[in-house]
ZAMARGU-4260 file (C-alpha; in steps of 0.2 Angstrom, whole numbers, plus 5000, padded with zeros to 4 digits):
<rodrens>
0) 4838/4925/5007 | 4835/4937/4993 | 4816/4939/4989 | 4807/4944/4973 | 4800/4961/4972
5) 4783/4953/4971 | 4786/4945/4988 | 4793/4961/4995 | 4777/4971/4989 | 4765/4958/4997
10) 4775/4957/5013 | 4774/4976/5015 | 4755/4974/5015 | 4755/4962/5029 | 4756/4968/5048
15) 4748/4964/5064 | 4732/4972/5060 | 4730/4961/5044 | 4714/4949/5045 | 4711/4933/5036
20) 4699/4942/5025 | 4713/4953/5019 | 4724/4938/5016 | 4710/4930/5005 | 4708/4946/4995
25) 4727/4946/4991 | 4726/4928/4987 | 4711/4931/4975 | 4722/4943/4965 | 4737/4931/4964
30) 4727/4915/4962 | 4740/4902/4961 | 4758/4904/4962 | 4768/4890/4970 | 4785/4898/4969
35) 4779/4914/4977 | 4770/4903/4990 | 4787/4895/4995 | 4795/4913/4996 | 4782/4918/5008
40) 4783/4902/5018 | 4802/4905/5020 | 4799/4921/5030 | 4794/4909/5045 | 4780/4922/5049
45) 4763/4916/5053 | 4752/4928/5042 | 4763/4926/5027 | 4763/4907/5029 | 4744/4908/5029
50) 4744/4917/5013 | 4757/4905/5006 | 4745/4891/5009 | 4731/4900/5000 | 4741/4902/4984
55) 4750/4885/4984 | 4748/4873/4969 | 4740/4857/4977 | 4746/4847/4962 | 4764/4849/4970
60) 4759/4844/4987 | 4769/4828/4989 | 4771/4818/5005 | 4789/4825/5006 | 4783/4843/5004
65) 4770/4841/5017 | 4783/4833/5029 | 4794/4849/5026 | 4779/4861/5029 | 4774/4850/5045
70) 4792/4852/5051 | 4792/4871/5049 | 4775/4872/5058 | 4784/4865/5073 | 4792/4882/5076
75) 4775/4890/5079 | 4765/4891/5095 | 4753/4876/5098 | 4738/4886/5092 | 4747/4893/5077
80) 4754/4876/5070 | 4736/4868/5072 | 4729/4883/5063 | 4742/4881/5049 | 4739/4863/5047
85) 4720/4865/5047 | 4721/4879/5035 | 4732/4868/5023 | 4719/4854/5024 | 4704/4865/5021
90) 4712/4876/5007 | 4723/4863/4998 | 4723/4845/5004 | 4704/4842/5002 | 4704/4850/4984
95) 4713/4836/4975 | 4710/4817/4974 | 4729/4814/4977 | 4731/4824/4992 | 4715/4816/4999
100) 4723/4800/4997 | 4738/4807/5007 | 4726/4812/5021 | 4718/4795/5022 | 4735/4787/5024
105) 4739/4797/5040 | 4729/4788/5053 | 4745/4781/5061 | 4757/4794/5055 | 4772/4798/5066
110) 4767/4816/5064 | 4754/4822/5077 | 4748/4836/5065 | 4746/4823/5051 | 4736/4812/5062
115) 4726/4827/5067 | 4722/4830/5049 | 4716/4812/5046 | 4704/4814/5060 | 4698/4831/5056
120) 4695/4826/5038 | 4684/4811/5045 | 4674/4824/5055 | 4673/4835/5040 | 4665/4822/5029
125) 4651/4820/5042 | 4648/4838/5047 | 4644/4844/5030 | 4629/4832/5031 | 4633/4820/5017
130) 4631/4802/5018 | 4644/4796/5030 | 4658/4784/5023 | 4656/4766/5028 | 4671/4766/5040
135) 4661/4773/5055 | 4662/4757/5066 | 4681/4756/5064 | 4684/4774/5067 | 4674/4774/5083
140) 4683/4758/5089 | 4700/4767/5086 | 4694/4783/5095 | 4688/4773/5110 | 4705/4763/5111
145) 4717/4778/5108 | 4709/4795/5112 | 4715/4796/5130 | 4733/4792/5125 | 4734/4804/5110
150) 4742/4821/5109 | 4731/4835/5113 | 4730/4841/5095 | 4725/4824/5089 | 4713/4821/5104
155) 4703/4836/5099 | 4700/4830/5081 | 4696/4813/5087 | 4683/4820/5099 | 4676/4831/5085
160) 4674/4816/5074 | 4665/4806/5088 | 4654/4822/5090 | 4648/4822/5072 | 4646/4803/5071
165) 4634/4805/5086 | 4625/4819/5078 | 4622/4811/5061 | 4622/4793/5064 | 4609/4789/5077
170) 4614/4771/5079 | 4630/4776/5087 | 4624/4791/5097 | 4623/4783/5114 | 4640/4776/5111
175) 4647/4793/5107 | 4639/4801/5122 | 4645/4787/5133 | 4663/4790/5127 | 4662/4808/5132
180) 4656/4803/5149 | 4669/4790/5151 | 4684/4801/5146 | 4677/4818/5153 | 4686/4827/5139
185) 4682/4846/5139 | 4669/4844/5152 | 4666/4861/5160 | 4677/4870/5147 | 4674/4888/5145
190) 4668/4893/5128 | 4664/4909/5119 | 4646/4914/5118 | 4637/4906/5103 | 4649/4892/5102
195) 4646/4873/5105 | 4655/4864/5119 | 4667/4851/5114 | 4661/4839/5128 | 4653/4826/5118
200) 4636/4824/5128 | 4633/4843/5126 | 4640/4844/5108 | 4629/4830/5102 | 4613/4836/5111
205) 4615/4854/5104 | 4620/4850/5086 | 4607/4836/5084 | 4594/4847/5091 | 4599/4861/5079
210) 4596/4849/5065 | 4581/4840/5072 | 4590/4824/5071
</rodrens>
């Protein structure tokens, strides 16, 4: 595929020493350029795809295009494809009311990455500390029913949602702790220094203590 000179110039700036901050600086100069984003995405390389996400036009992110991006992400490693979808959510999908509507339709999507995004978004609504939506009881019931049967990438996001429910909504805290004890998910998992464990009883205790909740 023949690339534009702009795409070639940008790709020449990206190598294995490029950091996310570097990509953000490049994106800041470009601002929004959906056609260029699709050129960078077509390289099939992880870092150019991260940059592509930053300069996409979220007004053009239809379900069909998200499905195409999702399919392309499957060529990456487990961690890379999760990162790409999370990056897409944080930098584009949550920025427009129409793409938020898309996210909210993905609870039962056939795509595990889109289900992950649904649950990660529910967690995000809570961890920023705003008043939680009124769907907590339904979310918690769905997590309790399905979490042990879900794909690992979705399982993490469901667990994360339960964690923030337990932190910010005291009436559900014991139930969320009990869920963690029952599933045993992430218990004893090694974590980096300064990070919060994913195991729900520890996560909820530590994060709620930080906030005096």
